[in-house]
C-alpha positions as CSV (number, residue, x, y, z in Angstrom):
1,X,166.3,152.2,164.6
2,X,169.6,151.4,162.6
3,X,169.5,151.8,158.8
4,X,170.2,148.2,158.4
5,X,167.2,147.1,160.3
6,X,164.9,149.9,158.0
7,X,166.4,148.2,154.9
8,X,165.5,145.1,156.0
9,X,162.0,146.0,156.6
10,X,160.9,149.1,153.9
11,X,163.4,147.8,151.7
12,X,161.4,146.0,149.4
13,X,159.0,148.2,149.1
14,X,162.2,151.4,148.2
15,X,162.6,149.3,145.2
16,X,159.5,148.6,143.9
17,X,158.6,152.8,144.4
18,X,161.5,153.2,142.3
19,X,161.1,150.5,139.8
20,X,156.8,152.0,139.6
21,X,157.9,155.7,139.3
22,X,161.0,155.1,136.3
23,X,158.5,152.5,134.7
24,X,155.7,155.9,134.4
25,X,158.4,158.4,133.9
26,X,159.0,156.4,130.4
27,X,155.9,155.6,129.8
28,X,155.2,159.3,129.5
29,X,158.4,159.8,127.3
30,X,157.6,157.2,124.8
31,X,154.0,158.3,124.5
32,X,155.3,162.0,124.2
33,X,157.3,160.8,121.7
34,X,155.0,158.6,119.4
35,X,152.2,161.2,119.7
36,X,155.2,163.9,118.3
37,X,155.6,160.9,115.6
38,X,152.0,160.4,114.9
39,X,151.7,164.5,114.8
40,X,154.1,165.2,111.7
41,X,153.4,161.7,109.5
42,X,149.5,163.2,109.7
43,X,151.3,166.9,108.6
44,X,153.2,165.0,106.0
45,X,150.4,162.6,104.8
46,X,148.6,164.5,101.7
47,X,147.3,163.7,98.2
48,X,151.1,162.8,96.3
49,X,153.4,161.8,99.1
50,X,155.1,158.5,98.6
51,X,154.2,156.5,101.7
52,X,155.2,152.4,102.8
53,X,152.2,150.6,103.9
54,X,152.0,147.6,106.5
55,X,152.6,145.2,103.8
56,X,155.6,146.6,102.5
57,X,154.2,148.0,99.1
58,X,155.6,150.7,98.2
59,X,153.1,153.5,97.0
60,X,151.4,157.4,95.8
61,X,148.5,159.0,98.2
62,X,145.7,159.3,95.7
63,X,143.3,160.2,98.9
64,X,143.3,161.1,102.7
65,X,141.4,162.4,105.2
66,X,143.1,163.4,108.6
67,X,139.9,164.1,109.9
68,X,138.4,160.8,109.7
69,X,140.9,157.7,109.9
70,X,138.3,155.3,109.9
71,X,137.3,156.3,106.0
72,X,140.1,153.9,103.7
73,X,142.9,156.0,101.7
74,X,143.4,155.6,98.6
75,X,146.7,154.8,97.4
76,X,148.3,154.1,94.0
77,X,150.4,151.4,94.0
78,X,151.1,151.0,90.6
79,X,150.1,153.8,87.1
80,X,146.2,153.5,87.2
81,X,146.4,150.5,90.0
82,X,145.0,152.6,93.3
83,X,143.6,150.7,96.2
84,X,142.2,151.2,99.5
85,X,143.6,150.9,102.7
86,X,142.9,151.6,106.3
87,X,144.6,155.0,107.1
88,X,146.9,153.2,110.2
89,X,148.1,150.9,107.1
90,X,150.6,153.2,106.5
91,X,153.7,153.3,108.5
92,X,155.3,155.6,107.4
93,X,156.0,158.6,104.6
94,X,159.0,158.1,102.4
95,X,162.0,159.9,101.4
96,X,162.1,160.6,97.6
97,X,166.3,160.9,98.4
98,X,165.9,157.2,100.6
99,X,167.8,155.0,99.0
100,X,169.4,156.6,96.5
101,X,172.7,156.6,96.3
102,X,174.9,159.4,96.4
103,X,176.7,161.0,93.0
104,X,179.6,159.9,95.0
105,X,178.6,156.4,95.0
106,X,176.9,155.9,91.5
107,X,178.9,154.5,88.8
108,X,179.6,156.0,85.6
109,X,177.5,153.9,82.9
110,X,180.9,154.1,80.9
111,X,182.0,151.6,84.2
112,X,179.4,149.6,84.2
113,X,179.3,146.2,82.9
114,X,177.7,146.5,79.4
115,X,173.9,144.6,78.5
116,X,173.3,141.4,77.0
117,X,172.4,141.3,74.0
118,X,168.7,139.9,74.9
119,X,168.0,143.0,77.6
120,X,167.8,145.1,74.3
121,X,164.9,144.1,73.3
122,X,162.9,142.9,76.3
123,X,159.6,145.1,76.4
124,X,157.6,145.5,79.2
125,X,153.7,145.2,77.8
126,X,151.1,147.3,79.0
127,X,147.5,145.6,80.9
128,X,145.7,146.6,77.7
129,X,148.2,144.5,75.6
130,X,149.0,142.0,78.3
131,X,145.2,141.4,78.6
132,X,145.1,140.5,74.5
133,X,147.9,138.4,74.3
134,X,146.1,136.5,76.9
135,X,142.7,135.6,75.0
136,X,144.9,135.0,72.1
137,X,146.3,132.7,73.7
138,X,142.9,131.4,75.1
139,X,141.9,131.5,72.3
140,X,144.7,129.9,70.3
141,X,144.3,126.3,73.6
142,X,140.2,126.1,71.7
């Protein structure tokens, strides 16, 4: 049996076998990497950690149970605003330095453009102040 005859009869099977072996090996490698990432995420997911949720919200973990993943995690997305999310909704842990420019990239305050005069008077009101203002406006309309 010559080589050309062998490949004409069994070449397709050899190609399929090589592809099957490649698929199995790449799947095992990807699964191993995913398990390592999940283990790392589980050790970093503690109360007080800053997280990014699947919906794009950033928050701080208030309560999380790594043993019971069906129990919702509590995440504070704003001061005093705590939401319950599924534990799998936590996409990743956010590093504190992520998004903060390095010291050499920051421009000194004296080189920045001066603030608009109106911007100095802007004040952020609390939730109670907002609620009271809305109630006064509703009473004024009646």
